[in-house]
N, C-alpha and C positions, 0 to 999 in steps of 0.2 A: 528283379525285373517285374514290371506291371503289365499284365495282359488285359487288353480291352477289346471290345467288339466295335467295328466301324461300318458306317454306311454313308454314301453320298446323299446329299439333299435330294437330287433328282429321283433316286430310287424310292425314297419315302413318298415323294409327290406322286409318282406313278402308282405306287401301291394304294395310296389313299384315294386317288382319283384315276382309276384305270379306264382306258378306252382303247378300242381296236385301232390299229394304224392302217389307214387306207393308202392307196397309191398317191392320192393328192397330198396326204400328210407327209409321205416320204419325200415327195418333191419339195414340200414346204420346209422340211428339215434340212434338205440339201441347200436350198436357197438361204435359209437362215444361217447355216454354218458359213456359207460363202460370204454373206454380209458381215457376220461377226468377225471373221478373220481379216477381212478387208478393212473394217472400221478400226480394229485394234491396231493395224499397221498405220492407218490414216492418223489416228490419234497420237501414236508414237512419233511419227514424222513431224507432226505439228508441235509436239512437246519439245522436240529437238531443234525447233526453230526453222524447220524446212516447210515449204508450202507445196506439197504435192498437188499436181493438177487433177481435176476430176476425170479427165480422159485417162491418165495413168492409173488412177485408182479403179476406174471402170474396167480397164484391161486386166488388172490384177483380179478383180472380182470375177470376171468372166473365166479366167483360168481356174480359179477355185471352184466355180460352178461346174465347169467341164469335168474337172477331176472328180468332184462329188457325184455327179450323175453317172460317170463311168464306174466308180466304186460301188454305187448302189444298183448298177445294172438297170438304169432308167433311161428311156429315150423320149425325146420331145419332138412334136411337130414344129416346123419352122416358125409358124405363127405363135406357138406357145413360147418358144425360145426368145423370140423378139419381145414378147410381152414381159417376160421375166427380166430381160436386159433393161427394158424401160423402167420397170419397178426398182431394180437395183440402182440404176443411175439416179432415180428420184430420191432414194434413201441416202445415197452418198452426198447429194447436193444439200439435203436437209440436215444431215449430220454436221456439215461444215458450219452451220449456224447455231448448233445446239450447245448447251452448257457442258456437255461431257467431252467436247473436243479438247484434246490436250491432256485429258485425264489418263491415268494408267490403270492397268488391271491389277487389283490387289492379289497378294498371295492367298491361296486357299487356306482358310482357317479351320481348326478342329474345335467344334463345340463339344467339350468334355462334360458329360453328365454323371455326377456322383463318382467320378474317377473310374467309371466302368464302361461307358458307352460313348463313342465319339462320332459326330456327324460332320462331314466335310461340307463347307459352304464357301461359295465364291461368287459375288455379284460381278457384273461386267466392268464397271469403272468406279474409281473413287478419287477424291482430291487429296487423300491421305491425312486429312485434318478433321473434316466435319461432315462430309456427305459421301454417300455412295449412290450409284445409279444402276438399275437393271434395265436393259434395253430390250424391247420387243419390236419386231418389224411388222406388227399388226396392232390394231387398237385394243388395248388391254386395260382401259380406264372406263368404268370402274373395274378393278381386277376380278377376273373369274376365280373360282375356288382354287384351282391349281396354282395360279400365279400368286394369289393371296398367301397360300401356304408357303410357297417358295420365298416370298418376301419376309415372312415371319422368321424363317430360319436364318435369313441373312441378317435380320435385326438381332437375333441371338448371337450371331458370330461377330457383329460389329456394334456392340453396345455403345451408346452415347453418340452414334452417328445419325444424322437425318437420312431417311431412306426415300428414294425417288424412283418412280417408274417413268422411263423415257420411252414413249411409243412413237415410232416413225412408221406410219401405216403405209406400207407399200401397195396395199390394195386400193387405196383412195386415189382419185385422179382429180387434181394433182395430189401428190403425196402430202400428208398432213403430219404435224408434230405436236405431241401432247406431253408435257412434263407435269407429273402429279406427285405431290408429297404423300407418302403413306404414313398415317399416324402410328405412333408407337402402340404396341399391344398392351392390354391390361395385364396386371399381375396374375389374374385368374387365367387368362388365355396363355400366358407364359408357362404356367404350371401344367396346363393341359398339353401344351406342345412338348414340354420336357417329358411328360409321362408317355406320350405317343412315341417319341423318338427312342426313349429308353426301352420300351416294350419291343419295338420293331428291331432295334439293334440287338437286343438279347436273343430274339427269335432267329434272325438271319444275318447278323453282322459278321464281317470278316475279322478273324482274330489278328491282332497286331500287338507288338510290344511298344508301349507308350514311350519308353525312353528312346526308341528308334524313329519315332515320328518326327519328321522334319518340317513341321508346320507350326505357325503361331497357335497356341492353345488358349481358348477362352473357357473358363470353368463355370459351370452352373450346377445348382443343387436342387433336387426335388424336395418338397416338403413332406414330412411324415416318414 
């Protein structure tokens, strides 16, 4: 049996670009999760040939939002809640017209480095052939450092795929949509990323048996 050390992409991103979480950030995380879960359902329904109404999807998003706020022990003033509902409805309407509608969520892949360290990576949507999309419900073009790092790991996990940032900015009025292709990284940057991931994985990765990992594995090798 082969023992490896594993980390999820988000943990590496947080370690490289740490920042304190404010209450506003916590609310944003709850809203983002509610949007993410609703859009995943929306896309699935569309892929199955059904046409869910915006009102039905809005009600679903509201239930996810309510549950998330309760779990996080967060409370909102009525005007705050109304504003968030308006933002979410705007995102749902915009998603209905974007290229990721009907796409599925890929299985999480394991980026295996030198057969010793594995990094889990999963973008939001893919067409299963040529493209994947990572969606943000805020404007992330050009990508800030944490988003850029996240996208680079997704590129390692999905070699040969074109990578796109799909930004449906819920803070804009009206909501705006930006789809931007993220260029492939250079070979030099790829090696830097592999070295970083290898080091962090060896330092704090969780031990797992490779033969028991039930994820598609994409192998990479560091030079030297």
